C-alpha positions, 0 to 999 in steps of 0.5 A, a space after each residue: 278423495 284422498 287415501 292414505 298410503 302407509 306402509 302398515 295399510 294392507 294393499 287390499 284394504 286400500 283398494 277396497 276403500 278406493 273402490 267403495 261407494 254405491 256406484 264405483 263397482 257398478 261403474 267398473 262393471 259397466 266399462 269392462 267391455 269397452 267405452 261407455 258414454 256418461 248418459 248410458 251409464 246414467 240410464 243403466 245405473 238405476 237410482 243414480 243421478 248426474 251429481 253422484 255419477 260425476 263424483 264417482 267417475 271423477 274419483 275413479 279417473 283421479 285414482 287412475 282406474 278410468 280414462 275420460 275421452 271427450 268426443 267432439 262430434 256434434 252433439 259433444 259427448 264423453 266416453 269412459 273406459 278402463 285405463 291400464 291400471 283399471 285393466 289390471 283389476 279385471 281378474 280381481 273382480 272376476 275372482 270376486 264374482 266367482 267367489 260370490 257365485 260359489 256362496 
């Protein structure tokens, strides 16, 4: 997923484009409280499937919002957590949440 980074593009619009999609906002909310395993996300996000979830997670990782951690215990599993950039978005998500509650 490539997003243009032009000087005329509003930063808020660019961020919203990067986090758009059916699963990205929900994934973000799931990892707010700490690392989450792939299979847990798959169970928690009703209607998701491995393909769409993998794509959304990969895009969020490429954008720098998530970090992927492979745990080499048996059985092998993968956890996702917010990166430093992802943590910087928490106040924005909280503000949006508060604004929606007020409507």
